[in-house]
N, C-alpha and C positions, 0 to 999 in steps of 0.2 A: 504494500500500500504506500509506504514511504517512497519507494522508487518511482511509483506511478505519479505521485504528486510532484516529485523533483523533475520528472521528465517534461512537465508542463511549463517549466520555467527555464530561462536562458542562464547560462553561467557567464555571460559577457554582456556589456551594455550596448552592443552594436545591433543595428537593424538589418536582418537578413531579408531582403526584399522578396516578396512572393512573386511567382511567375506572372508576367504581365504581357499582354499583346501589344502594348503601345510602342515599345522601342522598334519592333519589326514594322508596325504600321507606319510609324513616323519615317523610318528609313525608306520604305517604298514610296511614301508621299513626297519626300524631299528629292529622291531620285527622279520621279516623274516630273516634279516641278522644274528641276534643273534642265532636264532633257527638252521638255516642251518650251521652256523659256528660251533656250538656245535656238530651237527650231522656229519659234515665233520671230526672233530677231532676223532669221534668214528667210522669212516670209513663206514658210511651208504652209500649205493649205490646212485650215482648221486646227492648227497646232495651238492657237491661242485659246480655243475652247477647252482643250485638255489642260492647258496652263491654269485656267481659272478653276477647273475641277480639282486639280492637284493643290491649288492654294486653299480651297475649301477643306480638303482632306488634311492638309498640314494644320490648319487652324483647329479642326475638330480633334485631331490627335493630341495637340497641345492642351486643349481644354480638358479632354478626358484624362490625360496623364496627370495634369496638375490637380484635377479633382481627386484622384487617388492619393497624391502626395498630401493634399490638405486633409483628407480623411485619416491618413496614417499619423499625421502630426497632431491633429485636433481631437479625434475621437478614439483612436486606437492606442495612443500614448507611445508610439514607436520612436518619437524624436527625443531620445534621452540626451543628457548633457554631452556624451561622447559623439552622438550623431549630430547634434547642433554644432559642435566644434568642427566636424568634418564638412558640414554644409557651409559654414562660414568661410572655411578655407577654400571651398569650391567657388563661392561667390567672389572672393578676393582674387583668386587666380583667373577667373573669367574676366573680371574688370581689368586686370593686368594685361591679358591678351588683347582686349579691346583698345587699351592705351597704346600698345605696340602697333596695332593696326592704324590708329590715327597718327602715330609717329611716322609711319611710312607715307601717309598722305602729306604731312608737313614736309617730309624730306623731299618728296617730288615737287612740292610748291616752291620751297626755297632753292632747290637745285636750278629751277628755271628762273626764279625771280632775282637771285643774287648774281647769276651770270647769264643774262638773256642771250640766246643764240642769234646769229646773224639772220637766220631764216624768219625770225619774228621782229626784225628791225633793230636788234641789239638794245632794246629798251623794254621797260616794264612799268605799267601794263603795255602790251603790244599796241602798235598804232592801229587805230580804228576801234579799239575797245574803250567804252565809257563805263568805268567801274561804278558800283553802287556807292552812293554817298553814305559814309559810315555814321554820320550824325543825324540821319533821318530814321527810317524804319529799323535798321539794325541796332541803333542805340536804344530805341524803345523796346525792342525785343530783348536786349541785354538786361534792361531794368526789370522786365517781366520775368525773365528766367531766374535772375538773382532773387527776386521777390518770392518766387515759388520755392527756392531753396530755404528761405527764411520761414515760410509758412509750414513746410514739411518738418523743419527742425522744431518749430513750436509744437506741432502735432505729436512728434515723437516724445518730447519731454512731457507733454500733457498725458500721454498714455502711460509713461513710466510712473507718473505721480498719481495715476488712477483717475485722472480727469477724462472720462470717456467723451464728454461733449466737446472738450477742447481738441481731442484727437480727431473727432469727426469733422469739426469745422475746419481745422487746419488742413486736413487731407482734401476736403471738398474744395477749398480755395486753391490748393496746389494743383489739383486736376483741372480746374477751370482756367488757371493761368497757363497751364501746359497746352490746353486746347486753343487759347488765344494766341500763344506763341506759334503753334503750328499753322493757324489761320494766317497770321501775318507773314510767316515764311512763304506760304503759298502765294500770297499777294505780291510779295517781293519778287518771286520767280516770274509771275505773270507780267510784271511791269518792267522787268530787266531788259536792257537794250542788247544783251548778248545771250547766247545759249551755250549748252555743254559742248557743242560741236565747233565753237569758235576758238580753235587753237588750244594751246596748253593752259592759257589763263582760264578759259571757260571750263575746261575739263577739271582742273584742280579746284576751282571755286565751287562748281556745282557738285562735284563728287564729295568734297570735304563737308560742305554745308548740308548737302542732301543726305549723306550718311549720318551726320549728326541729327538731322531731322528724323531719320528712321529710328535712331536711339531715343529721341524724345517720344515718339509714338509708342515704342516698346515700354519705356519707363512710365508713360501715362497709363497704359494697360496694367502694368505692374502695380501702380499705386491705386488704380481703380478697383482691382481685385482686393487689395488690402483694405480699401475703404468698405467694400462689401463685407469683408470678414470682421472688421470692427463693428459694423452695424449688426452682424449676426452673432456677436459675442464670442467669436473664435479666439480673439487675441486678448491676452491679459497683460498686466504690468510687468510680468517676469517671463512671459513666453510669447514672443512675437517675432520669431526668426525671419519669416517671409517679409514682414513689414520692414525690419531693419535692412534686409537685403535690398528691398526696393529703394529705401532712403539712401543707402550707400551708392547704389547705381545712379540715382538722381543727382547726387552731389558730383559724381564723376561726369555726368552730362553737363552740369553747370561749369565745371572747371574746363572741360574741352571747349565749350562755347567761348569762354574768355580768351583762350588761345586763338580760336578761330577769328574772333572779332578783332583782336589786336593784330594778328598776322595778315589775314586775308582781306578784312574790310578796311582797317586803318592803315597799316604799313604797306600792304600790298596794293593799295589804290593810289 
């Protein structure tokens, strides 16, 4: 009887994940998305239809996989202190990898900006390019994004102190500011006098700011899910690992935008 009782408990604090279909489902979805995305760029017939289908399957697999992770951490109690430590390390390593990706983008930008090739007139910005005025919409977007960093920090401290209302309001304001930032970024792209195909300047500018915009959208979803979890009483003052991961990711987005603003909008123009 004693052996039977002991067999129901683990001798270690780690979470052994149960068999799940979502890794395989996600892999197939991402492969299909990549292939059909490339085919769409080469104008293969109807490939864009499969691209959108694959996008839907990727989003569904993400939602279902994260649903299981939320259940494991909230209802099943599988996220012990050892598991939380590992998840925190995973988030930090992921952000470091993203920082290195942006480093490559800045490297490409400064490689062309500091020593402009003769093919682009040996000047930066290249002749014929009218850069975006850094003191108009980009400056407003900078204020908005930095304000969102302040509101999410307020929400985090409110949750730690047990102020659930403060955490809700702070996160709501952060999500709203993020949506406004994304809207203004879209407006800036629409009124810009150059495109991503206008030489190395357009490529570096739109790839850098566009990739950052993608991170803003991902971070907004991250924080929106955390907002729903706060409203559903999933998060407590001592156990809110997903929320902290979203906040850390959002601060990373803030810091990257500051470098983008100074380098590509102000100095680069």
